[in-house]
TORLUM-592201 format. One record per residue (C-alpha): residue number from 1; residue in one letter; z, x, y. Coordinates in Angstrom, 3 decimals. Layout:
residues N
<r><k>NUM</k><r>a</r><Z>Z</Z><X>X</X><Y>Y</Y></r>
...
This chain:
residues 213
<r><k>1</k><r>m</r><Z>129.900</Z><X>27.369</X><Y>144.519</Y></r>
<r><k>2</k><r>h</r><Z>128.066</Z><X>30.545</X><Y>145.380</Y></r>
<r><k>3</k><r>f</r><Z>130.196</Z><X>31.809</X><Y>147.261</Y></r>
<r><k>4</k><r>v</r><Z>132.723</Z><X>32.393</X><Y>145.186</Y></r>
<r><k>5</k><r>l</r><Z>129.779</Z><X>33.252</X><Y>142.578</Y></r>
<r><k>6</k><r>i</r><Z>128.869</Z><X>36.231</X><Y>145.369</Y></r>
<r><k>7</k><r>l</r><Z>132.648</Z><X>37.047</X><Y>145.387</Y></r>
<r><k>8</k><r>n</r><Z>133.948</Z><X>36.954</X><Y>141.950</Y></r>
<r><k>9</k><r>y</r><Z>130.411</Z><X>39.673</X><Y>141.852</Y></r>
<r><k>10</k><r>h</r><Z>132.112</Z><X>42.003</X><Y>143.960</Y></r>
<r><k>11</k><r>m</r><Z>135.475</Z><X>42.172</X><Y>142.495</Y></r>
<r><k>12</k><r>l</r><Z>134.335</Z><X>42.681</X><Y>139.347</Y></r>
<r><k>13</k><r>l</r><Z>132.260</Z><X>45.100</X><Y>140.939</Y></r>
<r><k>14</k><r>a</r><Z>135.734</Z><X>46.841</X><Y>142.183</Y></r>
<r><k>15</k><r>m</r><Z>137.896</Z><X>46.845</X><Y>139.281</Y></r>
<r><k>16</k><r>k</r><Z>135.146</Z><X>48.476</X><Y>137.109</Y></r>
<r><k>17</k><r>n</r><Z>134.548</Z><X>50.947</X><Y>139.862</Y></r>
<r><k>18</k><r>n</r><Z>138.597</Z><X>51.062</X><Y>140.170</Y></r>
<r><k>19</k><r>t</r><Z>138.872</Z><X>51.882</X><Y>136.614</Y></r>
<r><k>20</k><r>v</r><Z>136.035</Z><X>54.315</X><Y>135.744</Y></r>
<r><k>21</k><r>f</r><Z>138.291</Z><X>56.293</X><Y>139.192</Y></r>
<r><k>22</k><r>f</r><Z>141.010</Z><X>56.180</X><Y>136.975</Y></r>
<r><k>23</k><r>l</r><Z>140.230</Z><X>57.119</X><Y>133.817</Y></r>
<r><k>24</k><r>l</r><Z>138.393</Z><X>60.040</X><Y>135.427</Y></r>
<r><k>25</k><r>m</r><Z>141.292</Z><X>60.825</X><Y>136.776</Y></r>
<r><k>26</k><r>l</r><Z>143.804</Z><X>60.775</X><Y>133.029</Y></r>
<r><k>27</k><r>a</r><Z>141.084</Z><X>63.325</X><Y>131.991</Y></r>
<r><k>28</k><r>g</r><Z>141.325</Z><X>65.305</X><Y>134.404</Y></r>
<r><k>29</k><r>l</r><Z>144.582</Z><X>65.887</X><Y>134.116</Y></r>
<r><k>30</k><r>t</r><Z>144.513</Z><X>65.640</X><Y>130.028</Y></r>
<r><k>31</k><r>v</r><Z>142.214</Z><X>68.939</X><Y>130.719</Y></r>
<r><k>32</k><r>a</r><Z>144.377</Z><X>69.796</X><Y>133.362</Y></r>
<r><k>33</k><r>c</r><Z>147.630</Z><X>70.140</X><Y>130.791</Y></r>
<r><k>34</k><r>s</r><Z>145.210</Z><X>71.168</X><Y>127.886</Y></r>
<r><k>35</k><r>e</r><Z>144.833</Z><X>74.273</X><Y>130.307</Y></r>
<r><k>36</k><r>s</r><Z>147.604</Z><X>75.290</X><Y>131.643</Y></r>
<r><k>37</k><r>g</r><Z>149.089</Z><X>74.937</X><Y>127.569</Y></r>
<r><k>38</k><r>k</r><Z>146.529</Z><X>77.734</X><Y>126.771</Y></r>
<r><k>39</k><r>r</r><Z>148.040</Z><X>79.183</X><Y>129.630</Y></r>
<r><k>40</k><r>i</r><Z>151.154</Z><X>79.744</X><Y>129.023</Y></r>
<r><k>41</k><r>e</r><Z>150.464</Z><X>80.046</X><Y>125.651</Y></r>
<r><k>42</k><r>n</r><Z>149.106</Z><X>83.371</X><Y>126.651</Y></r>
<r><k>43</k><r>a</r><Z>150.996</Z><X>84.375</X><Y>129.225</Y></r>
<r><k>44</k><r>d</r><Z>153.865</Z><X>84.079</X><Y>126.199</Y></r>
<r><k>45</k><r>s</r><Z>151.456</Z><X>86.696</X><Y>123.963</Y></r>
<r><k>46</k><r>v</r><Z>151.305</Z><X>88.967</X><Y>127.038</Y></r>
<r><k>47</k><r>a</r><Z>154.855</Z><X>88.960</X><Y>126.895</Y></r>
<r><k>48</k><r>e</r><Z>155.474</Z><X>89.337</X><Y>124.055</Y></r>
<r><k>49</k><r>m</r><Z>153.039</Z><X>91.813</X><Y>123.101</Y></r>
<r><k>50</k><r>a</r><Z>154.605</Z><X>94.485</X><Y>125.982</Y></r>
<r><k>51</k><r>t</r><Z>158.267</Z><X>93.308</X><Y>124.248</Y></r>
<r><k>52</k><r>n</r><Z>157.261</Z><X>95.098</X><Y>122.001</Y></r>
<r><k>53</k><r>d</r><Z>155.316</Z><X>98.226</X><Y>122.992</Y></r>
<r><k>54</k><r>t</r><Z>158.065</Z><X>98.657</X><Y>124.861</Y></r>
<r><k>55</k><r>a</r><Z>160.672</Z><X>98.615</X><Y>122.278</Y></r>
<r><k>56</k><r>v</r><Z>158.190</Z><X>100.649</X><Y>120.776</Y></r>
<r><k>57</k><r>l</r><Z>157.568</Z><X>102.956</X><Y>123.301</Y></r>
<r><k>58</k><r>y</r><Z>162.252</Z><X>102.921</X><Y>123.451</Y></r>
<r><k>59</k><r>r</r><Z>162.309</Z><X>104.166</X><Y>119.991</Y></r>
<r><k>60</k><r>d</r><Z>159.299</Z><X>106.721</X><Y>119.589</Y></r>
<r><k>61</k><r>d</r><Z>161.892</Z><X>108.306</X><Y>122.396</Y></r>
<r><k>62</k><r>a</r><Z>164.978</Z><X>107.779</X><Y>120.591</Y></r>
<r><k>63</k><r>v</r><Z>163.131</Z><X>110.182</X><Y>118.181</Y></r>
<r><k>64</k><r>w</r><Z>162.417</Z><X>113.022</X><Y>120.865</Y></r>
<r><k>65</k><r>d</r><Z>165.662</Z><X>113.146</X><Y>122.039</Y></r>
<r><k>66</k><r>n</r><Z>167.200</Z><X>114.135</X><Y>118.200</Y></r>
<r><k>67</k><r>i</r><Z>164.331</Z><X>116.331</X><Y>117.375</Y></r>
<r><k>68</k><r>d</r><Z>166.569</Z><X>119.857</X><Y>115.909</Y></r>
<r><k>69</k><r>f</r><Z>164.359</Z><X>122.736</X><Y>117.156</Y></r>
<r><k>70</k><r>d</r><Z>165.853</Z><X>124.596</X><Y>115.547</Y></r>
<r><k>71</k><r>a</r><Z>165.717</Z><X>123.254</X><Y>111.621</Y></r>
<r><k>72</k><r>p</r><Z>165.660</Z><X>125.988</X><Y>108.943</Y></r>
<r><k>73</k><r>i</r><Z>162.406</Z><X>127.931</X><Y>108.389</Y></r>
<r><k>74</k><r>v</r><Z>159.621</Z><X>126.357</X><Y>105.887</Y></r>
<r><k>75</k><r>v</r><Z>157.853</Z><X>129.525</X><Y>104.541</Y></r>
<r><k>76</k><r>v</r><Z>153.981</Z><X>128.270</X><Y>104.528</Y></r>
<r><k>77</k><r>p</r><Z>152.252</Z><X>131.614</X><Y>103.440</Y></r>
<r><k>78</k><r>e</r><Z>148.972</Z><X>130.578</X><Y>104.741</Y></r>
<r><k>79</k><r>l</r><Z>150.583</Z><X>129.368</X><Y>108.441</Y></r>
<r><k>80</k><r>v</r><Z>153.449</Z><X>132.953</X><Y>108.197</Y></r>
<r><k>81</k><r>s</r><Z>149.583</Z><X>135.148</X><Y>108.049</Y></r>
<r><k>82</k><r>a</r><Z>148.417</Z><X>133.129</X><Y>110.865</Y></r>
<r><k>83</k><r>n</r><Z>151.266</Z><X>134.282</X><Y>112.743</Y></r>
<r><k>84</k><r>v</r><Z>152.708</Z><X>130.569</X><Y>113.058</Y></r>
<r><k>85</k><r>t</r><Z>156.158</Z><X>130.450</X><Y>112.753</Y></r>
<r><k>86</k><r>v</r><Z>156.974</Z><X>126.798</X><Y>110.700</Y></r>
<r><k>87</k><r>r</r><Z>160.381</Z><X>124.787</X><Y>110.616</Y></r>
<r><k>88</k><r>g</r><Z>161.419</Z><X>120.922</X><Y>109.379</Y></r>
<r><k>89</k><r>n</r><Z>163.678</Z><X>118.706</X><Y>107.515</Y></r>
<r><k>90</k><r>d</r><Z>162.511</Z><X>115.664</X><Y>105.504</Y></r>
<r><k>91</k><r>s</r><Z>160.903</Z><X>114.297</X><Y>109.201</Y></r>
<r><k>92</k><r>v</r><Z>160.134</Z><X>116.422</X><Y>111.030</Y></r>
<r><k>93</k><r>t</r><Z>157.660</Z><X>119.685</X><Y>111.384</Y></r>
<r><k>94</k><r>i</r><Z>157.876</Z><X>122.429</X><Y>113.947</Y></r>
<r><k>95</k><r>y</r><Z>154.870</Z><X>124.923</X><Y>113.996</Y></r>
<r><k>96</k><r>q</r><Z>155.536</Z><X>127.288</X><Y>116.619</Y></r>
<r><k>97</k><r>a</r><Z>152.725</Z><X>130.433</X><Y>118.251</Y></r>
<r><k>98</k><r>s</r><Z>152.592</Z><X>133.013</X><Y>120.158</Y></r>
<r><k>99</k><r>q</r><Z>151.126</Z><X>132.421</X><Y>123.280</Y></r>
<r><k>100</k><r>d</r><Z>149.688</Z><X>135.533</X><Y>123.134</Y></r>
<r><k>101</k><r>i</r><Z>148.221</Z><X>135.155</X><Y>119.789</Y></r>
<r><k>102</k><r>l</r><Z>146.581</Z><X>132.098</X><Y>121.205</Y></r>
<r><k>103</k><r>f</r><Z>145.446</Z><X>132.938</X><Y>125.003</Y></r>
<r><k>104</k><r>d</r><Z>145.153</Z><X>135.799</X><Y>126.975</Y></r>
<r><k>105</k><r>i</r><Z>148.017</Z><X>136.598</X><Y>129.478</Y></r>
<r><k>106</k><r>d</r><Z>147.973</Z><X>134.004</X><Y>132.415</Y></r>
<r><k>107</k><r>k</r><Z>145.197</Z><X>131.613</X><Y>131.456</Y></r>
<r><k>108</k><r>a</r><Z>144.219</Z><X>128.514</X><Y>129.463</Y></r>
<r><k>109</k><r>e</r><Z>141.367</Z><X>129.627</X><Y>127.409</Y></r>
<r><k>110</k><r>i</r><Z>142.159</Z><X>128.965</X><Y>123.298</Y></r>
<r><k>111</k><r>k</r><Z>141.345</Z><X>133.154</X><Y>121.835</Y></r>
<r><k>112</k><r>a</r><Z>139.279</Z><X>132.572</X><Y>118.723</Y></r>
<r><k>113</k><r>t</r><Z>141.972</Z><X>133.872</X><Y>116.778</Y></r>
<r><k>114</k><r>g</r><Z>143.498</Z><X>131.061</X><Y>118.198</Y></r>
<r><k>115</k><r>k</r><Z>141.100</Z><X>129.321</X><Y>117.515</Y></r>
<r><k>116</k><r>e</r><Z>141.399</Z><X>129.777</X><Y>113.150</Y></r>
<r><k>117</k><r>s</r><Z>146.037</Z><X>129.581</X><Y>113.553</Y></r>
<r><k>118</k><r>l</r><Z>145.286</Z><X>126.429</X><Y>114.644</Y></r>
<r><k>119</k><r>q</r><Z>142.801</Z><X>125.351</X><Y>112.242</Y></r>
<r><k>120</k><r>k</r><Z>145.824</Z><X>126.579</X><Y>109.660</Y></r>
<r><k>121</k><r>i</r><Z>148.280</Z><X>124.028</X><Y>111.647</Y></r>
<r><k>122</k><r>a</r><Z>145.506</Z><X>121.720</X><Y>111.759</Y></r>
<r><k>123</k><r>d</r><Z>144.699</Z><X>121.774</X><Y>108.255</Y></r>
<r><k>124</k><r>n</r><Z>149.213</Z><X>121.544</X><Y>106.965</Y></r>
<r><k>125</k><r>i</r><Z>149.421</Z><X>118.927</X><Y>109.060</Y></r>
<r><k>126</k><r>k</r><Z>146.990</Z><X>116.582</X><Y>108.437</Y></r>
<r><k>127</k><r>s</r><Z>148.062</Z><X>117.468</X><Y>104.685</Y></r>
<r><k>128</k><r>r</r><Z>151.868</Z><X>117.353</X><Y>104.898</Y></r>
<r><k>129</k><r>t</r><Z>150.813</Z><X>113.400</X><Y>106.676</Y></r>
<r><k>130</k><r>q</r><Z>148.346</Z><X>111.978</X><Y>105.348</Y></r>
<r><k>131</k><r>g</r><Z>147.444</Z><X>111.027</X><Y>109.282</Y></r>
<r><k>132</k><r>e</r><Z>150.910</Z><X>109.938</X><Y>110.448</Y></r>
<r><k>133</k><r>g</r><Z>153.086</Z><X>110.160</X><Y>111.984</Y></r>
<r><k>134</k><r>m</r><Z>153.615</Z><X>111.941</X><Y>116.182</Y></r>
<r><k>135</k><r>i</r><Z>152.365</Z><X>114.518</X><Y>117.577</Y></r>
<r><k>136</k><r>r</r><Z>153.720</Z><X>116.344</X><Y>120.726</Y></r>
<r><k>137</k><r>v</r><Z>152.629</Z><X>119.835</X><Y>121.955</Y></r>
<r><k>138</k><r>f</r><Z>155.049</Z><X>121.838</X><Y>124.202</Y></r>
<r><k>139</k><r>g</r><Z>154.423</Z><X>124.520</X><Y>126.644</Y></r>
<r><k>140</k><r>f</r><Z>156.437</Z><X>127.816</X><Y>127.591</Y></r>
<r><k>141</k><r>t</r><Z>156.596</Z><X>130.761</X><Y>129.524</Y></r>
<r><k>142</k><r>d</r><Z>158.612</Z><X>133.677</X><Y>130.097</Y></r>
<r><k>143</k><r>s</r><Z>159.998</Z><X>133.973</X><Y>133.647</Y></r>
<r><k>144</k><r>t</r><Z>157.789</Z><X>136.419</X><Y>135.158</Y></r>
<r><k>145</k><r>a</r><Z>155.784</Z><X>133.963</X><Y>138.137</Y></r>
<r><k>146</k><r>s</r><Z>157.608</Z><X>131.019</X><Y>139.748</Y></r>
<r><k>147</k><r>k</r><Z>158.843</Z><X>127.978</X><Y>137.834</Y></r>
<r><k>148</k><r>e</r><Z>155.991</Z><X>125.834</X><Y>139.457</Y></r>
<r><k>149</k><r>h</r><Z>153.724</Z><X>127.892</X><Y>137.954</Y></r>
<r><k>150</k><r>n</r><Z>154.726</Z><X>128.948</X><Y>134.605</Y></r>
<r><k>151</k><r>l</r><Z>155.527</Z><X>124.607</X><Y>134.287</Y></r>
<r><k>152</k><r>e</r><Z>151.714</Z><X>125.009</X><Y>135.507</Y></r>
<r><k>153</k><r>l</r><Z>150.519</Z><X>126.451</X><Y>133.201</Y></r>
<r><k>154</k><r>g</r><Z>152.448</Z><X>125.721</X><Y>129.774</Y></r>
<r><k>155</k><r>r</r><Z>151.248</Z><X>122.390</X><Y>130.810</Y></r>
<r><k>156</k><r>e</r><Z>147.243</Z><X>123.609</X><Y>131.047</Y></r>
<r><k>157</k><r>r</r><Z>148.337</Z><X>126.210</X><Y>127.795</Y></r>
<r><k>158</k><r>a</r><Z>149.588</Z><X>123.319</X><Y>126.156</Y></r>
<r><k>159</k><r>k</r><Z>147.227</Z><X>120.691</X><Y>127.288</Y></r>
<r><k>160</k><r>a</r><Z>144.299</Z><X>123.344</X><Y>125.983</Y></r>
<r><k>161</k><r>v</r><Z>146.114</Z><X>122.814</X><Y>122.501</Y></r>
<r><k>162</k><r>e</r><Z>145.991</Z><X>119.066</X><Y>122.509</Y></r>
<r><k>163</k><r>e</r><Z>141.825</Z><X>118.352</X><Y>123.869</Y></r>
<r><k>164</k><r>w</r><Z>141.166</Z><X>121.121</X><Y>120.714</Y></r>
<r><k>165</k><r>l</r><Z>143.162</Z><X>118.694</X><Y>117.979</Y></r>
<r><k>166</k><r>t</r><Z>142.087</Z><X>115.784</X><Y>119.156</Y></r>
<r><k>167</k><r>s</r><Z>137.795</Z><X>117.660</X><Y>119.526</Y></r>
<r><k>168</k><r>t</r><Z>137.473</Z><X>119.870</X><Y>116.914</Y></r>
<r><k>169</k><r>a</r><Z>141.043</Z><X>119.035</X><Y>114.486</Y></r>
<r><k>170</k><r>g</r><Z>139.301</Z><X>115.080</X><Y>114.489</Y></r>
<r><k>171</k><r>f</r><Z>143.084</Z><X>113.790</X><Y>115.640</Y></r>
<r><k>172</k><r>d</r><Z>143.777</Z><X>110.316</X><Y>117.535</Y></r>
<r><k>173</k><r>a</r><Z>144.573</Z><X>110.892</X><Y>121.068</Y></r>
<r><k>174</k><r>d</r><Z>146.886</Z><X>108.308</X><Y>120.359</Y></r>
<r><k>175</k><r>r</r><Z>149.309</Z><X>110.501</X><Y>118.156</Y></r>
<r><k>176</k><r>i</r><Z>149.569</Z><X>113.492</X><Y>120.986</Y></r>
<r><k>177</k><r>k</r><Z>151.720</Z><X>114.097</X><Y>123.643</Y></r>
<r><k>178</k><r>v</r><Z>151.538</Z><X>116.956</X><Y>126.646</Y></r>
<r><k>179</k><r>i</r><Z>154.289</Z><X>118.352</X><Y>127.638</Y></r>
<r><k>180</k><r>s</r><Z>155.411</Z><X>120.966</X><Y>129.847</Y></r>
<r><k>181</k><r>k</r><Z>159.073</Z><X>123.055</X><Y>130.001</Y></r>
<r><k>182</k><r>g</r><Z>157.337</Z><X>126.418</X><Y>131.308</Y></r>
<r><k>183</k><r>q</r><Z>159.953</Z><X>128.361</X><Y>131.572</Y></r>
<r><k>184</k><r>q</r><Z>162.431</Z><X>126.244</X><Y>130.351</Y></r>
<r><k>185</k><r>d</r><Z>164.683</Z><X>126.840</X><Y>127.480</Y></r>
<r><k>186</k><r>p</r><Z>163.844</Z><X>130.581</X><Y>126.718</Y></r>
<r><k>187</k><r>i</r><Z>164.331</Z><X>131.127</X><Y>122.672</Y></r>
<r><k>188</k><r>a</r><Z>164.845</Z><X>135.491</X><Y>123.667</Y></r>
<r><k>189</k><r>s</r><Z>166.000</Z><X>137.030</X><Y>126.285</Y></r>
<r><k>190</k><r>n</r><Z>163.727</Z><X>137.544</X><Y>129.768</Y></r>
<r><k>191</k><r>s</r><Z>165.290</Z><X>141.097</X><Y>130.698</Y></r>
<r><k>192</k><r>t</r><Z>163.177</Z><X>142.940</X><Y>127.932</Y></r>
<r><k>193</k><r>a</r><Z>158.809</Z><X>142.116</X><Y>126.647</Y></r>
<r><k>194</k><r>q</r><Z>160.142</Z><X>141.776</X><Y>123.524</Y></r>
<r><k>195</k><r>g</r><Z>161.861</Z><X>138.720</X><Y>124.987</Y></r>
<r><k>196</k><r>r</r><Z>159.541</Z><X>137.460</X><Y>127.149</Y></r>
<r><k>197</k><r>q</r><Z>156.757</Z><X>138.217</X><Y>124.008</Y></r>
<r><k>198</k><r>q</r><Z>158.980</Z><X>136.019</X><Y>122.575</Y></r>
<r><k>199</k><r>n</r><Z>159.418</Z><X>133.005</X><Y>125.210</Y></r>
<r><k>200</k><r>r</r><Z>155.584</Z><X>132.595</X><Y>125.732</Y></r>
<r><k>201</k><r>r</r><Z>155.219</Z><X>130.327</X><Y>123.226</Y></r>
<r><k>202</k><r>v</r><Z>153.088</Z><X>127.275</X><Y>122.011</Y></r>
<r><k>203</k><r>e</r><Z>154.951</Z><X>123.840</X><Y>119.717</Y></r>
<r><k>204</k><r>i</r><Z>153.279</Z><X>121.559</X><Y>117.776</Y></r>
<r><k>205</k><r>v</r><Z>156.106</Z><X>119.538</X><Y>116.730</Y></r>
<r><k>206</k><r>v</r><Z>155.321</Z><X>116.847</X><Y>114.333</Y></r>
<r><k>207</k><r>v</r><Z>157.318</Z><X>113.665</X><Y>113.407</Y></r>
<r><k>208</k><r>r</r><Z>156.336</Z><X>111.720</X><Y>110.166</Y></r>
<r><k>209</k><r>t</r><Z>156.449</Z><X>108.016</X><Y>110.493</Y></r>
<r><k>210</k><r>q</r><Z>158.444</Z><X>106.061</X><Y>107.777</Y></r>
<r><k>211</k><r>g</r><Z>156.342</Z><X>106.245</X><Y>104.286</Y></r>
<r><k>212</k><r>t</r><Z>154.586</Z><X>109.172</X><Y>104.735</Y></r>
<r><k>213</k><r>d</r><Z>155.487</Z><X>112.239</X><Y>102.821</Y></r>
C-alpha cells in the first residue's frame, strides 16, 4: 500500500510539472504571436507610409515637369524696382533675378544689393502663398567657362539663395530644392555681352498648393 501511494505521488508531481511546462509554452506562443502581429502591423504601416511618400514625390515631379517658364510677365512694382522679373499664372510664380545683381563675377556670395532684392522676393512669396507651396531655386550661367565649372557655379549660387531664404527669410527648408542648370537653357545669345548678362540668373519658382491664393 505504501508503495502504491508513493508511486501515485510521483505520478501526480510529474503531471503537475508537465502541466506547468505546457502552460508556459502556451503563454510563450501567445506572446510570440502577439509580437509577430505587432511587427506585421508595423511593417504594414511603414509600407503604407513609404507608398504615400513615393506618391507625393511622383506628384511633385509631375508638377515641375509642366512648369511654363514663359508664363506671362506679372508687374509687381516693388520687384520691378529691385530689378526682378516676375512671371506667373494661377498656380506658379517665377522670380527671375540677374546674377549680376545677386553676385560678383564668378562668385557665390550674395551681395548686399542682392540681399535687398531677395528680401522683396521673400515678402512677395509669403504674401502670395501664406506659407504654403513648393519652391525650387534654379541657377543659370553664361557659357564663358567649362560646362563643369558652370554647373558647379550655378549650384553654389542657387544653394546660397536657398540658405538665405531659410536662415534669414525663415522659409522651411523642406519646401525648397536647389537645381543647377549651368549654361543650359539660355534665354539670350551668349555671343554678346548683353546676352551673357541675361543668361547669368537665378530663378526662384514657387508652385502654390491647392487652397492657397
